[in-house]
DRENDO-1510 file (C-alpha; in Angstrom, 1 decimal, always signed):
<recs>
REC; n; res; u; v; w
REC; 1; MET; -31.1; +30.0; -15.1 .
REC; 2; SER; -33.7; +27.4; -14.0 .
REC; 3; LYS; -35.4; +25.5; -16.8 .
REC; 4; ILE; -39.1; +24.5; -16.8 .
REC; 5; LEU; -41.0; +22.3; -19.2 .
REC; 6; VAL; -44.8; +23.1; -19.7 .
REC; 7; ILE; -46.8; +20.2; -21.2 .
REC; 8; ASP; -50.4; +21.3; -22.1 .
REC; 9; ASP; -52.6; +20.7; -25.2 .
REC; 10; GLU; -54.2; +24.2; -24.9 .
REC; 11; ARG; -52.0; +26.7; -26.8 .
REC; 12; SER; -53.4; +29.7; -24.8 .
REC; 13; ILE; -52.4; +28.0; -21.5 .
REC; 14; ARG; -48.9; +27.2; -22.9 .
REC; 15; SER; -48.4; +30.8; -24.1 .
REC; 16; THR; -49.7; +32.4; -20.9 .
REC; 17; LEU; -47.5; +30.2; -18.7 .
REC; 18; LYS; -44.5; +30.9; -20.9 .
REC; 19; ASP; -45.0; +34.7; -20.7 .
REC; 20; ILE; -45.5; +34.5; -16.9 .
REC; 21; LEU; -42.5; +32.2; -16.2 .
REC; 22; GLU; -40.1; +34.0; -18.5 .
REC; 23; TYR; -41.1; +37.3; -16.7 .
REC; 24; GLU; -40.1; +35.5; -13.5 .
REC; 25; LYS; -36.6; +34.8; -15.1 .
REC; 26; TYR; -37.2; +31.1; -15.8 .
REC; 27; GLN; -36.2; +29.4; -19.1 .
REC; 28; VAL; -39.3; +27.7; -20.6 .
REC; 29; ASP; -39.8; +24.9; -23.1 .
REC; 30; LEU; -43.2; +23.9; -24.4 .
REC; 31; ALA; -44.8; +20.6; -25.4 .
REC; 32; GLU; -48.4; +20.3; -26.8 .
REC; 33; ASP; -49.0; +16.7; -25.7 .
REC; 34; GLY; -47.6; +14.0; -23.4 .
REC; 35; GLN; -45.5; +12.2; -26.0 .
REC; 36; GLN; -43.8; +15.5; -27.1 .
REC; 37; GLY; -43.2; +16.2; -23.4 .
REC; 38; ILE; -41.5; +12.8; -22.9 .
REC; 39; ASP; -39.3; +13.4; -26.0 .
REC; 40; GLN; -38.2; +16.8; -24.5 .
REC; 41; VAL; -37.4; +15.2; -21.2 .
REC; 42; ARG; -35.3; +12.6; -23.0 .
REC; 43; LYS; -33.3; +15.3; -24.8 .
REC; 44; ASN; -33.0; +18.0; -22.1 .
REC; 45; GLU; -32.5; +18.5; -18.4 .
REC; 46; TYR; -35.3; +20.3; -16.5 .
REC; 47; ASP; -35.6; +21.6; -13.0 .
REC; 48; ILE; -39.4; +21.4; -13.0 .
REC; 49; VAL; -42.1; +20.0; -15.3 .
REC; 50; LEU; -45.7; +21.4; -15.3 .
REC; 51; CYS; -48.0; +18.8; -16.9 .
REC; 52; ASP; -51.7; +19.0; -17.8 .
REC; 53; ILE; -53.7; +15.9; -16.9 .
REC; 54; LYS; -56.4; +15.7; -19.6 .
REC; 55; MET; -54.7; +15.6; -23.0 .
REC; 56; PRO; -55.4; +13.6; -26.2 .
REC; 57; GLY; -53.3; +10.5; -26.7 .
REC; 58; MET; -51.0; +10.1; -23.7 .
REC; 59; ASP; -52.7; +11.7; -20.7 .
REC; 60; GLY; -50.8; +13.5; -17.9 .
REC; 61; ILE; -50.8; +10.6; -15.5 .
REC; 62; GLU; -49.1; +8.3; -18.1 .
REC; 63; ALA; -46.7; +11.1; -18.9 .
REC; 64; LEU; -45.9; +11.5; -15.2 .
REC; 65; GLU; -45.1; +7.8; -14.9 .
REC; 66; LYS; -42.7; +8.0; -17.8 .
REC; 67; ILE; -41.1; +11.1; -16.5 .
REC; 68; GLN; -40.6; +9.4; -13.1 .
REC; 69; ILE; -38.6; +6.7; -15.0 .
REC; 70; LEU; -36.6; +9.1; -17.2 .
REC; 71; ALA; -35.9; +11.8; -14.6 .
REC; 72; PRO; -36.9; +10.5; -11.2 .
REC; 73; ASP; -35.5; +13.6; -9.4 .
REC; 74; VAL; -37.4; +16.2; -11.4 .
REC; 75; PRO; -40.4; +17.6; -9.5 .
REC; 76; VAL; -43.6; +17.3; -11.6 .
REC; 77; VAL; -46.5; +19.7; -10.9 .
REC; 78; MET; -49.8; +18.4; -12.3 .
REC; 79; ILE; -52.4; +21.0; -13.6 .
REC; 80; SER; -56.0; +20.3; -14.7 .
REC; 81; GLY; -59.3; +22.0; -15.3 .
REC; 82; HIS; -61.2; +18.7; -14.8 .
REC; 83; GLY; -59.9; +17.9; -11.4 .
REC; 84; ASN; -61.4; +16.1; -8.5 .
REC; 85; ILE; -60.0; +14.7; -5.2 .
REC; 86; ASP; -59.4; +11.2; -6.7 .
REC; 87; THR; -57.3; +12.6; -9.6 .
REC; 88; ALA; -55.3; +14.8; -7.2 .
REC; 89; VAL; -54.7; +11.8; -4.9 .
REC; 90; GLU; -53.7; +9.5; -7.8 .
REC; 91; SER; -51.2; +12.1; -9.1 .
REC; 92; ILE; -49.5; +12.5; -5.7 .
REC; 93; LYS; -49.4; +8.7; -5.3 .
REC; 94; LYS; -47.7; +8.4; -8.7 .
REC; 95; GLY; -45.0; +10.8; -7.5 .
REC; 96; ALA; -46.2; +14.3; -8.5 .
REC; 97; PHE; -44.8; +17.1; -6.4 .
REC; 98; ASP; -48.2; +18.9; -6.3 .
REC; 99; TYR; -51.5; +19.3; -8.0 .
REC; 100; ILE; -53.1; +22.6; -9.1 .
REC; 101; GLU; -56.6; +23.2; -10.5 .
REC; 102; LYS; -57.4; +25.5; -13.5 .
REC; 103; PRO; -58.1; +28.3; -13.7 .
REC; 104; LEU; -54.6; +28.7; -12.3 .
REC; 105; ASP; -54.1; +31.0; -9.2 .
REC; 106; LEU; -50.9; +32.8; -10.2 .
REC; 107; ASN; -49.6; +33.3; -6.6 .
REC; 108; ARG; -50.3; +29.6; -5.8 .
REC; 109; LEU; -48.5; +28.5; -9.0 .
REC; 110; LEU; -45.4; +30.7; -8.3 .
REC; 111; ILE; -45.2; +29.5; -4.7 .
REC; 112; THR; -45.5; +25.9; -5.8 .
REC; 113; ILE; -42.7; +26.4; -8.4 .
REC; 114; ARG; -40.5; +28.0; -5.8 .
REC; 115; ASN; -41.0; +25.1; -3.4 .
REC; 116; ALA; -40.4; +22.6; -6.2 .
REC; 117; MET; -37.2; +24.5; -7.1 .
REC; 118; ASP; -36.0; +24.3; -3.5 .
REC; 119; LYS; -36.5; +20.5; -3.7 .
REC; 120; SER; -34.7; +20.3; -7.1 .
REC; 121; ASN; -31.8; +22.4; -5.7 .
REC; 122; LEU; -31.5; +20.3; -2.6 .
REC; 123; ILE; -31.4; +17.1; -4.8 .
REC; 124; THR; -28.7; +18.7; -6.9 .
REC; 125; GLU; -26.6; +19.7; -3.9 .
REC; 126; THR; -27.0; +16.2; -2.4 .
REC; 127; LYS; -25.8; +14.7; -5.7 .
REC; 128; VAL; -22.8; +17.0; -5.7 .
REC; 129; LEU; -22.0; +16.1; -2.1 .
REC; 130; LYS; -22.3; +12.4; -2.8 .
REC; 131; LYS; -19.9; +12.7; -5.7 .
REC; 132; LYS; -17.4; +14.5; -3.5 .
REC; 133; VAL; -17.8; +11.8; -0.8 .
REC; 134; ASN; -17.6; +9.0; -3.4 .
REC; 135; LYS; -14.4; +10.7; -4.9 .
REC; 136; LYS; -12.9; +10.8; -1.4 .
REC; 137; TYR; -13.4; +7.0; -1.1 .
REC; 138; ALA; -12.4; +6.1; -4.7 .
REC; 139; ILE; -10.2; +3.1; -5.3 .
REC; 140; VAL; -7.5; +4.5; -7.5 .
REC; 141; GLY; -5.3; +2.5; -9.9 .
REC; 142; ARG; -5.1; +0.7; -13.2 .
REC; 143; SER; -2.8; -2.2; -12.2 .
REC; 144; GLU; -4.1; -5.7; -12.7 .
REC; 145; ALA; -3.8; -6.4; -8.9 .
REC; 146; ILE; -6.2; -3.5; -7.9 .
REC; 147; GLN; -8.5; -4.0; -10.9 .
REC; 148; LYS; -9.1; -7.6; -9.7 .
REC; 149; VAL; -10.2; -6.2; -6.4 .
REC; 150; ILE; -12.5; -3.6; -8.0 .
REC; 151; SER; -14.0; -6.3; -10.4 .
REC; 152; MET; -14.7; -8.7; -7.5 .
REC; 153; ALA; -16.2; -6.0; -5.3 .
REC; 154; ASP; -18.5; -4.8; -8.2 .
REC; 155; ARG; -19.7; -8.4; -8.9 .
REC; 156; VAL; -20.5; -9.1; -5.2 .
REC; 157; ALA; -21.9; -5.7; -4.2 .
REC; 158; PRO; -25.5; -6.1; -5.5 .
REC; 159; THR; -25.9; -9.3; -3.4 .
REC; 160; ASP; -26.2; -9.5; +0.4 .
REC; 161; ALA; -23.3; -11.9; +0.6 .
REC; 162; ARG; -21.0; -11.4; +3.6 .
REC; 163; VAL; -17.5; -10.4; +2.6 .
REC; 164; LEU; -14.2; -10.7; +4.4 .
REC; 165; ILE; -11.6; -8.2; +3.2 .
REC; 166; THR; -8.0; -9.1; +4.1 .
REC; 167; GLY; -4.8; -7.1; +3.6 .
REC; 168; SER; -2.0; -5.2; +5.5 .
REC; 169; ASN; -2.6; -2.0; +7.4 .
REC; 170; GLY; -3.1; +1.0; +5.1 .
REC; 171; THR; -3.9; -0.9; +1.9 .
REC; 172; GLY; -7.4; +0.5; +1.6 .
REC; 173; LYS; -9.7; -2.2; +3.0 .
REC; 174; GLU; -12.2; +0.4; +4.1 .
REC; 175; LEU; -12.4; +1.8; +0.5 .
REC; 176; VAL; -13.4; -1.7; -0.6 .
REC; 177; ALA; -16.1; -1.9; +2.1 .
REC; 178; ARG; -17.5; +1.4; +1.1 .
REC; 179; ARG; -17.5; +0.4; -2.6 .
REC; 180; LEU; -19.4; -2.7; -1.7 .
REC; 181; HIS; -22.0; -0.5; +0.1 .
REC; 182; ASP; -22.2; +2.2; -2.5 .
REC; 183; GLN; -22.8; -0.3; -5.3 .
REC; 184; SER; -25.3; -2.3; -3.4 .
REC; 185; ASN; -29.1; -2.2; -3.1 .
REC; 186; ARG; -28.5; -0.8; +0.4 .
REC; 187; ALA; -26.6; +2.3; -0.8 .
REC; 188; SER; -29.4; +4.7; +0.5 .
REC; 189; GLY; -29.0; +3.1; +4.0 .
REC; 190; PRO; -26.4; +3.8; +6.6 .
REC; 191; PHE; -22.7; +2.7; +6.4 .
REC; 192; VAL; -21.7; +2.1; +10.0 .
REC; 193; GLU; -18.0; +1.4; +10.8 .
REC; 194; VAL; -16.7; -0.3; +13.9 .
REC; 195; ASN; -12.9; -0.5; +14.5 .
REC; 196; CYS; -12.8; -3.6; +16.7 .
REC; 197; ALA; -9.1; -3.0; +17.6 .
REC; 198; ALA; -9.8; +0.5; +19.0 .
REC; 199; ILE; -12.5; -0.5; +21.5 .
REC; 200; PRO; -11.6; -2.1; +24.8 .
REC; 201; SER; -12.8; -5.7; +25.0 .
REC; 202; GLU; -15.1; -5.0; +27.9 .
REC; 203; LEU; -17.0; -2.3; +25.8 .
REC; 204; ILE; -17.2; -4.0; +22.4 .
REC; 205; GLU; -20.4; -5.8; +23.2 .
REC; 206; SER; -22.1; -2.6; +24.3 .
REC; 207; GLU; -20.8; -0.9; +21.2 .
REC; 208; LEU; -22.1; -3.5; +18.8 .
REC; 209; PHE; -25.4; -4.5; +20.5 .
REC; 210; GLY; -26.2; -1.4; +22.6 .
REC; 211; HIS; -27.2; -1.6; +26.3 .
REC; 212; GLU; -30.2; -1.0; +28.5 .
REC; 213; LYS; -30.3; +1.7; +31.2 .
REC; 214; GLY; -28.6; +0.4; +34.3 .
REC; 215; ALA; -26.8; -2.5; +32.5 .
REC; 216; PHE; -23.6; -1.3; +34.1 .
REC; 217; THR; -22.4; +1.6; +36.3 .
REC; 218; SER; -22.1; +4.2; +33.5 .
REC; 219; ALA; -25.2; +3.1; +31.6 .
REC; 220; VAL; -27.4; +6.1; +32.6 .
REC; 221; LYS; -29.7; +5.7; +29.6 .
REC; 222; GLN; -30.6; +3.1; +26.9 .
REC; 223; ARG; -28.3; +3.1; +23.9 .
REC; 224; LYS; -28.7; +1.5; +20.5 .
REC; 225; GLY; -25.6; -0.4; +19.2 .
REC; 226; LYS; -24.0; -0.4; +15.8 .
REC; 227; PHE; -26.1; -3.4; +14.6 .
REC; 228; GLU; -29.3; -1.4; +15.2 .
REC; 229; GLN; -27.8; +1.8; +13.8 .
REC; 230; ALA; -26.9; +0.0; +10.6 .
REC; 231; THR; -30.3; -1.5; +10.0 .
REC; 232; GLY; -31.2; -1.2; +6.2 .
REC; 233; GLY; -27.5; -0.6; +5.4 .
REC; 234; THR; -24.0; -2.0; +5.9 .
REC; 235; LEU; -22.1; -2.8; +9.1 .
REC; 236; PHE; -18.3; -2.7; +8.5 .
REC; 237; LEU; -16.4; -4.6; +11.2 .
REC; 238; ASP; -12.8; -3.4; +10.8 .
REC; 239; GLU; -10.0; -5.4; +12.3 .
REC; 240; ILE; -12.4; -8.1; +13.4 .
REC; 241; GLY; -9.4; -10.3; +14.3 .
REC; 242; ASP; -9.0; -8.3; +17.4 .
REC; 243; MET; -12.5; -8.9; +18.7 .
REC; 244; SER; -12.9; -10.8; +22.0 .
REC; 245; LEU; -14.2; -14.4; +21.9 .
REC; 246; SER; -17.3; -13.5; +23.9 .
REC; 247; ALA; -18.2; -10.8; +21.4 .
REC; 248; GLN; -17.5; -13.2; +18.5 .
REC; 249; ALA; -20.1; -15.6; +19.9 .
REC; 250; LYS; -22.7; -12.9; +20.0 .
REC; 251; VAL; -21.8; -11.7; +16.5 .
REC; 252; LEU; -22.2; -15.3; +15.3 .
REC; 253; ARG; -25.7; -15.5; +16.7 .
REC; 254; ALA; -26.6; -12.2; +15.2 .
REC; 255; LEU; -25.4; -13.4; +11.7 .
REC; 256; GLN; -27.2; -16.8; +12.1 .
REC; 257; GLU; -30.6; -15.4; +13.4 .
REC; 258; ASN; -30.6; -11.7; +12.4 .
REC; 259; ILE; -31.5; -11.1; +16.1 .
REC; 260; ILE; -29.6; -9.3; +18.8 .
REC; 261; ALA; -30.1; -8.5; +22.5 .
REC; 262; ARG; -28.8; -5.3; +24.2 .
REC; 263; VAL; -26.4; -5.7; +27.1 .
REC; 264; GLY; -28.5; -5.9; +30.2 .
REC; 265; GLY; -31.7; -6.9; +28.3 .
REC; 266; ASP; -33.2; -10.1; +27.1 .
REC; 267; LYS; -35.7; -8.7; +24.6 .
REC; 268; PRO; -34.8; -10.1; +21.1 .
REC; 269; ILE; -34.4; -7.3; +18.5 .
REC; 270; LYS; -34.6; -8.1; +14.8 .
REC; 271; VAL; -31.9; -6.5; +12.6 .
REC; 272; ASP; -31.5; -6.2; +8.9 .
REC; 273; VAL; -27.8; -5.5; +8.1 .
REC; 274; ARG; -25.2; -6.6; +5.6 .
REC; 275; VAL; -22.0; -7.4; +7.5 .
REC; 276; VAL; -18.6; -6.7; +5.8 .
REC; 277; ALA; -15.5; -7.5; +7.9 .
REC; 278; ALA; -11.8; -6.8; +7.4 .
REC; 279; THR; -8.6; -7.9; +9.1 .
REC; 280; ASN; -4.9; -7.5; +8.8 .
REC; 281; LYS; -4.4; -10.8; +10.6 .
REC; 282; ASN; -4.1; -14.4; +9.2 .
REC; 283; LEU; -7.4; -15.7; +10.7 .
REC; 284; SER; -6.4; -19.3; +9.9 .
REC; 285; GLU; -3.5; -18.9; +12.2 .
REC; 286; GLU; -5.7; -17.2; +14.8 .
REC; 287; ILE; -8.1; -20.1; +14.7 .
REC; 288; GLU; -5.3; -22.5; +15.4 .
REC; 289; LYS; -4.3; -20.4; +18.4 .
REC; 290; ASN; -7.9; -20.4; +19.6 .
REC; 291; ASN; -8.1; -16.7; +19.3 .
REC; 292; PHE; -10.8; -16.7; +16.6 .
REC; 293; ARG; -13.9; -18.9; +16.2 .
REC; 294; GLU; -13.8; -21.1; +13.1 .
REC; 295; ASP; -17.6; -21.1; +12.7 .
REC; 296; LEU; -17.6; -17.2; +12.7 .
REC; 297; TYR; -14.8; -17.2; +10.1 .
REC; 298; HIS; -16.9; -19.4; +7.8 .
REC; 299; ARG; -20.0; -17.1; +8.4 .
REC; 300; LEU; -18.0; -14.0; +7.5 .
REC; 301; SER; -16.0; -15.3; +4.6 .
REC; 302; VAL; -18.7; -16.2; +2.0 .
REC; 303; ILE; -16.6; -14.0; -0.3 .
REC; 304; LEU; -12.9; -13.3; +0.3 .
REC; 305; ILE; -11.3; -10.2; -1.1 .
REC; 306; HIS; -7.5; -9.6; -0.6 .
REC; 307; VAL; -6.2; -6.1; -1.1 .
REC; 308; PRO; -2.6; -6.0; -2.4 .
REC; 309; THR; +0.1; -3.9; -0.8 .
REC; 310; LEU; +1.4; -0.7; -2.5 .
REC; 311; ASN; +4.7; -2.5; -3.1 .
REC; 312; GLU; +2.7; -5.1; -5.2 .
REC; 313; ARG; +1.2; -2.3; -7.4 .
REC; 314; THR; +3.8; +0.4; -7.8 .
REC; 315; GLU; +2.6; +1.0; -11.3 .
REC; 316; ASP; -0.4; +2.8; -9.7 .
REC; 317; ILE; +1.9; +5.4; -8.0 .
REC; 318; PRO; +1.4; +8.0; -10.8 .
REC; 319; ASP; -2.4; +7.8; -10.6 .
REC; 320; LEU; -2.3; +7.8; -6.8 .
REC; 321; ALA; +0.0; +10.8; -6.7 .
REC; 322; SER; -2.2; +12.7; -9.1 .
REC; 323; HIS; -5.3; +11.8; -7.0 .
REC; 324; PHE; -3.9; +12.8; -3.7 .
REC; 325; ILE; -2.3; +16.0; -5.0 .
REC; 326; LYS; -5.7; +17.1; -6.3 .
REC; 327; GLN; -7.4; +16.1; -3.1 .
REC; 328; ILE; -4.9; +17.6; -0.7 .
REC; 329; CYS; -4.4; +20.9; -2.6 .
REC; 330; GLY; -8.2; +21.2; -2.7 .
REC; 331; GLU; -8.4; +20.7; +1.1 .
REC; 332; TYR; -5.7; +23.3; +1.7 .
REC; 333; GLY; -7.3; +25.7; -0.9 .
REC; 334; MET; -4.0; +26.1; -2.8 .
REC; 335; PRO; -3.2; +25.9; -6.5 .
REC; 336; GLU; -2.7; +22.3; -7.7 .
REC; 337; LYS; +0.9; +21.3; -7.7 .
REC; 338; THR; +2.6; +19.2; -10.5 .
REC; 339; ILE; +5.0; +16.3; -10.0 .
REC; 340; THR; +7.9; +15.4; -12.3 .
REC; 341; ASP; +8.4; +12.0; -13.9 .
REC; 342; GLU; +11.7; +11.7; -12.1 .
REC; 343; ALA; +9.9; +12.3; -8.7 .
REC; 344; LEU; +7.4; +9.6; -9.6 .
REC; 345; GLU; +10.2; +7.1; -10.4 .
REC; 346; LYS; +11.8; +7.9; -7.0 .
REC; 347; LEU; +8.5; +7.3; -5.3 .
REC; 348; LYS; +8.3; +3.9; -6.9 .
REC; 349; GLN; +11.7; +2.9; -5.4 .
REC; 350; ILE; +10.5; +3.5; -1.8 .
REC; 351; ASN; +9.6; +0.5; +0.4 .
REC; 352; TRP; +6.0; +1.4; +1.3 .
REC; 353; THR; +5.6; -0.5; +4.6 .
REC; 354; GLY; +2.6; +1.7; +5.5 .
REC; 355; ASN; +1.0; +1.3; +2.1 .
REC; 356; ILE; -1.5; +3.8; +0.8 .
REC; 357; ARG; -1.9; +5.6; +4.1 .
REC; 358; GLU; +1.9; +6.2; +4.3 .
REC; 359; PHE; +1.9; +7.3; +0.6 .
REC; 360; ARG; -0.8; +9.9; +1.2 .
REC; 361; ASN; +1.1; +11.3; +4.2 .
REC; 362; VAL; +4.3; +11.6; +2.1 .
REC; 363; ILE; +2.4; +13.3; -0.7 .
REC; 364; GLU; +1.0; +15.8; +1.8 .
REC; 365; ARG; +4.5; +16.4; +3.2 .
REC; 366; LEU; +5.9; +17.0; -0.3 .
REC; 367; ILE; +3.0; +19.5; -1.1 .
REC; 368; ILE; +3.7; +21.4; +2.1 .
REC; 369; LEU; +7.5; +21.5; +1.8 .
REC; 370; GLY; +8.1; +21.4; -1.9 .
REC; 371; ASP; +7.8; +24.2; -4.5 .
REC; 372; LYS; +5.2; +24.6; -7.3 .
REC; 373; SER; +6.4; +21.3; -8.8 .
REC; 374; ILE; +7.4; +18.2; -6.7 .
REC; 375; THR; +10.8; +17.1; -7.9 .
REC; 376; ALA; +13.1; +14.1; -7.4 .
REC; 377; ASN; +15.2; +16.1; -5.0 .
REC; 378; ASP; +12.0; +16.8; -2.9 .
REC; 379; VAL; +11.4; +13.1; -2.8 .
REC; 380; GLU; +15.0; +12.3; -1.7 .
REC; 381; ASN; +14.9; +15.1; +1.0 .
REC; 382; PHE; +11.4; +14.6; +2.4 .
REC; 383; ALA; +10.0; +11.2; +1.5 .
REC; 384; GLY; +12.2; +8.7; +3.2 .
REC; 385; PRO; +14.7; +6.0; +2.2 .
REC; 386; THR; +14.4; +4.0; -1.0 .
REC; 387; LYS; +14.4; +0.2; -1.1 .
</recs>
C-alpha cells in the first residue's frame, strides 16, 4: 500500500485529507507542522508528501528543502491557501513536484497524487534495476589480492584521474572500470566501452571520433564517435595495447586538449570524458618494440591498477561459485543449486588459465549437467583437468 505524509497546521485539512486518501486506499500519516513532518520523514519511508506552505515555525518551503536532502526521490506536492505565482514558482524551483491552491479541488488533487505516484514508482523501479545491474558487475572476493584492487578503485573513483587497468584476459578488468564509473561523480552519465582489439585498425578512428558524411565510401551520414557519446561519463578503452599508432596519436591529442575532430572534418569538438583504459599486454615491452607511444602510456597511467589472476586468489573460489550459481540459476529460472565443500576444493585445484571468465563458464556447465547439488564427481567429470 502506498504511503502518504500530510503536513498541515490546520486540523480540519489534515482530517479531511486523511479521510479522502484512506478511502482511495492510501496509507496516511499526519504532521501538524514542518518540524514534525521532517521528523516523520527521518523515521519512515513515504511515496509522496503533501505539504502546506504557510505554517508557524518552519514554513513549507523550508520543510521542502529539508525533505529534498533527507529523501530526494520522494515527490512533494505543495498546498496553500495564500498562494500566488511567485510562491508557486519558488516551490517548483526548490524541487516540488506540483503546487495546488486551497480550497483543494478533489479531482485535481487525486490526479496530481497519481502522477506523483507514477514518478515515485518509476524511481523505485530504476533503483531496483540499477541494483541488479550493479550486482551483475560486482567484484566478488575477500582475498587480500582482490581487496587491494577494490580499495584502490574506491579511493581513485571520486577523482577524474585517468586509470590504466592491467591483467590477464578474463580477470575482470571491465568490472574494475565499471566500479570506477559507478563510484564516481560521473555515475549518472554514460559508461561507453570500446574493445580496441575487436575493431579493425582502419575503422578504430571512426569508432572513437566519429565521421562526417562522405568521409569515406560507406559514410552515408554523419556519426558521433565514442568520445562524444561518453561526454559527461566514462570512456573505457579495453585492450588499448592493440590500438594502431595513428589512433594512439589522436587519442593523445584528445586527452591533452579535451578536443577531437571527426574523420573527414576539421571542426574542433570539445569533449568532457574520463578515460579508463585496460590491457592484457606489457606496455613497457610494447613501447620498446615501438608498438605503443610512451607519451600516451604516461597520459593513461596516472593510476595503475593490476587485477590478479584467479590462480593468485583461489581462496575467493567459494564466494565466486556462490555468486555465479545464484546469478546463473536466476537467469535460467531454475531453483538455486548447492555445491559441496569437496567440489569447491576440487575447483581450487584447477589451473584457471582463462581466469574468472573460464570459471563462470565451468559453473554454468556444472549447473546444467549436474544434479541438485554440485559434487566433487561433477567437477572431475565436467570441469577439466586439475593442476
